[in-house]
KOLTITOR-544946 format. One line per 3 residues: for each residue x, y, z of N, C-alpha, C. Coordinates in Angstrom, 3 decimals, decimal comma, always signed. Layout:
residues N
X/Y/Z/X/Y/Z/X/Y/Z | ...
END
This chain:
residues 87
+96,483/+116,272/+129,672/+95,609/+117,100/+128,874/+94,257/+117,165/+129,586 | +93,708/+118,326/+129,722/+92,417/+118,470/+130,379/+91,298/+118,122/+129,416 | +90,123/+117,918/+129,970/+88,975/+117,561/+129,135/+88,684/+118,667/+128,122
+88,755/+119,918/+128,569/+88,514/+121,035/+127,653/+89,482/+121,042/+126,487 | +90,755/+120,809/+126,772/+91,753/+120,761/+125,702/+91,515/+119,574/+124,784 | +91,122/+118,449/+125,359/+90,869/+117,250/+124,571/+89,701/+117,470/+123,613
+88,639/+118,090/+124,098/+87,476/+118,357/+123,252/+87,851/+119,348/+122,150 | +88,618/+120,367/+122,509/+89,066/+121,355/+121,524/+89,901/+120,678/+120,434 | +90,819/+119,825/+120,847/+91,673/+119,113/+119,896/+90,847/+118,193/+119,004
+89,901/+117,478/+119,582/+89,057/+116,581/+118,798/+88,235/+117,355/+117,767 | +87,715/+118,502/+118,160/+86,959/+119,330/+117,225/+87,809/+119,801/+116,062 | +89,037/+120,204/+116,356/+89,936/+120,653/+115,298/+90,297/+119,504/+114,358
+90,570/+118,330/+114,906/+90,903/+117,172/+114,074/+89,721/+116,805/+113,175 | +88,519/+116,838/+113,729/+87,330/+116,537/+112,920/+87,160/+117,537/+111,784 | +87,416/+118,813/+112,054/+87,323/+119,835/+111,005/+88,358/+119,584/+109,911
+89,569/+119,235/+110,299/+90,621/+118,943/+109,319/+90,239/+117,735/+108,470 | +89,677/+116,726/+109,106/+89,283/+115,522/+108,377/+88,181/+115,844/+107,364 | +87,183/+116,618/+107,771/+86,101/+116,998/+106,850/+86,650/+117,776/+105,667
+87,562/+118,683/+105,936/+88,176/+119,462/+104,857/+88,964/+118,560/+103,918 | +89,742/+117,645/+104,481/+90,524/+116,723/+103,643/+89,624/+115,856/+102,777 | +88,544/+115,351/+103,345/+87,631/+114,516/+102,563/+87,091/+115,303/+101,378
+86,686/+116,538/+101,609/+86,142/+117,353/+100,511/+87,216/+117,664/+99,470 | +88,421/+117,990/+99,900/+89,508/+118,275/+98,958/+89,869/+117,045/+98,133 | +89,968/+115,900/+98,784/+90,298/+114,665/+98,069/+89,176/+114,315/+97,097
+87,941/+114,534/+97,487/+86,803/+114,292/+96,596/+86,917/+115,156/+95,346 | +87,271/+116,412/+95,524/+87,409/+117,334/+94,398/+88,544/+116,895/+93,475 | +89,661/+116,515/+94,050/+90,811/+116,061/+93,254/+90,482/+114,746/+92,549
+89,734/+113,870/+93,226/+89,412/+112,562/+92,655/+88,517/+112,657/+91,422 | +87,910/+113,807/+91,200/+87,097/+113,989/+89,992/+87,970/+114,006/+88,736 | +89,272/+114,205/+88,892/+90,226/+114,162/+87,782/+90,633/+112,694/+87,595
+90,369/+112,092/+86,437/+90,602/+110,650/+86,265/+91,994/+110,157/+86,667 | +93,057/+110,837/+86,226/+94,408/+110,384/+86,581/+94,654/+110,487/+88,084 | +94,142/+111,532/+88,677/+94,300/+111,707/+90,126/+93,514/+110,638/+90,875
+92,341/+110,318/+90,367/+91,521/+109,287/+91,018/+92,246/+107,951/+91,035 | +92,878/+107,599/+89,931/+93,634/+106,342/+89,875/+94,751/+106,332/+90,910 | +95,432/+107,452/+91,067/+96,505/+107,545/+92,060/+95,956/+107,429/+93,480
+94,799/+108,029/+93,729/+94,198/+107,958/+95,055/+93,707/+106,549/+95,379 | +93,158/+105,877/+94,386/+92,729/+104,486/+94,583/+93,934/+103,611/+94,905 | +95,043/+103,843/+94,213/+96,268/+103,086/+94,493/+96,768/+103,393/+95,902
+96,682/+104,638/+96,307/+97,121/+105,025/+97,647/+96,271/+104,320/+98,708 | +94,983/+104,220/+98,471/+94,093/+103,547/+99,421/+94,398/+102,056/+99,478 | +94,825/+101,495/+98,375/+95,123/+100,072/+98,301/+96,455/+99,737/+98,960
+97,432/+100,623/+98,801/+98,756/+100,379/+99,353/+98,738/+100,512/+100,865 | +99,703/+99,860/+101,477/+99,775/+99,849/+102,926/+101,201/+100,184/+103,319 | +101,368/+101,187/+104,143/+102,710/+101,577/+104,559/+103,154/+100,865/+105,834
+102,256/+100,117/+106,428/+102,606/+99,411/+107,648/+103,568/+98,278/+107,329 | +104,564/+98,129/+108,138/+105,564/+97,081/+107,948/+104,911/+95,729/+108,176 | +105,185/+94,793/+107,284/+104,654/+93,436/+107,400/+105,545/+92,608/+108,324
+105,046/+91,460/+108,722/+105,741/+90,598/+109,681/+107,188/+90,308/+109,301 | +107,423/+89,981/+108,053/+108,753/+89,549/+107,632/+109,667/+90,704/+107,232 | +109,139/+91,915/+107,114/+109,941/+93,022/+106,612/+110,782/+93,690/+107,691
+110,320/+93,616/+108,906/+111,041/+94,261/+109,986/+110,700/+93,514/+111,258 | +111,663/+93,341/+112,105/+111,433/+92,616/+113,343/+111,100/+93,607/+114,457 | +109,822/+93,671/+114,852/+109,460/+94,608/+115,905/+109,789/+94,090/+117,306
+110,313/+92,882/+117,400/+110,588/+92,300/+118,711/+109,398/+91,475/+119,168 | +109,442/+91,069/+120,409/+108,356/+90,245/+120,942/+107,050/+91,022/+120,947 | +107,112/+92,263/+121,407/+105,927/+93,128/+121,414/+106,227/+94,355/+120,576
+105,426/+94,611/+119,553/+105,655/+95,814/+118,740/+105,571/+97,067/+119,598 | +106,422/+98,020/+119,306/+106,395/+99,252/+120,096/+105,343/+100,215/+119,569 | +105,243/+101,350/+120,200/+104,213/+102,332/+119,864/+104,337/+102,830/+118,432
+105,544/+102,854/+117,875/+105,721/+103,344/+116,505/+104,932/+102,496/+115,514 | +104,879/+101,195/+115,730/+104,117/+100,327/+114,835/+102,622/+100,591/+114,982 | +102,166/+100,819/+116,208/+100,753/+101,116/+116,442/+100,370/+102,447/+115,792
+101,205/+103,452/+115,942/+100,933/+104,760/+115,350/+100,888/+104,654/+113,834 | +101,786/+103,894/+113,264/+101,821/+103,720/+111,811/+100,542/+103,040/+111,324 | +100,066/+102,048/+112,052/+98,834/+101,351/+111,675/+97,635/+102,287/+111,786
+97,577/+103,072/+112,836/+96,491/+104,034/+113,009/+96,492/+105,041/+111,857 | +97,660/+105,534/+111,488/+97,776/+106,495/+110,385/+97,316/+105,869/+109,076 | +97,716/+104,634/+108,810/+97,280/+103,937/+107,588/+95,764/+103,792/+107,566
+95,185/+103,408/+108,695/+93,731/+103,239/+108,766/+93,011/+104,565/+108,547 | +93,522/+105,637/+109,123/+92,897/+106,948/+108,958/+92,998/+107,414/+107,508 | +94,150/+107,202/+106,899/+94,331/+107,576/+105,502/+93,334/+106,850/+104,612
+93,217/+105,557/+104,802/+92,258/+104,789/+104,009/+90,823/+105,231/+104,293 | +90,524/+105,577/+105,532/+89,191/+106,057/+105,874/+88,855/+107,364/+105,177 | +89,814/+108,269/+105,130/+89,611/+109,550/+104,442/+89,407/+109,319/+102,949
+90,252/+108,483/+102,358/+90,124/+108,207/+100,923/+88,802/+107,516/+100,607 | +88,399/+106,581/+101,443/+87,131/+105,879/+101,226/+85,953/+106,853/+101,328 | +85,973/+107,729/+102,313/+84,901/+108,715/+102,463/+84,858/+109,658/+101,269
+86,021/+110,059/+100,782/+86,080/+110,961/+99,636/+85,547/+110,279/+98,376 | +85,914/+109,032/+98,167/+85,432/+108,314/+96,984/+83,920/+108,090/+97,063 | +83,419/+107,812/+98,256/+81,975/+107,636/+98,425/+81,247/+108,947/+98,140
+81,817/+110,060/+98,599/+81,210/+111,367/+98,339/+81,220/+111,660/+96,847 | +82,316/+111,319/+96,167/+82,408/+111,545/+94,731/+81,342/+110,740/+93,997 | +81,128/+109,504/+94,395/+80,126/+108,653/+93,747/+78,731/+109,274/+93,854
+78,439/+109,937/+94,948/+77,121/+110,557/+95,096/+76,972/+111,792/+94,204 | +78,114/+112,380/+93,820/+78,077/+113,581/+92,965/+78,013/+113,230/+91,488 | +78,404/+112,005/+91,134/+78,437/+111,617/+89,717/+77,073/+111,258/+89,183
END
């Protein structure tokens, strides 16, 4: 991937993230939805040590799953923080 493509991709991802944060913030204003979003932020989809044997060295799938979980929680946390400023 060239630098130009990388910058373009990063810009698009940042725009998607900003949009998601605002949408989640709007949905979180609904009490039942907020409870579900808080539960989603609390839950973890990453496989725990005893649930699956990744072998001696976990492969890329485990790393990608952890990155996705962290990003999801980051988006939810940002949305909840934005909601708190609006209340």
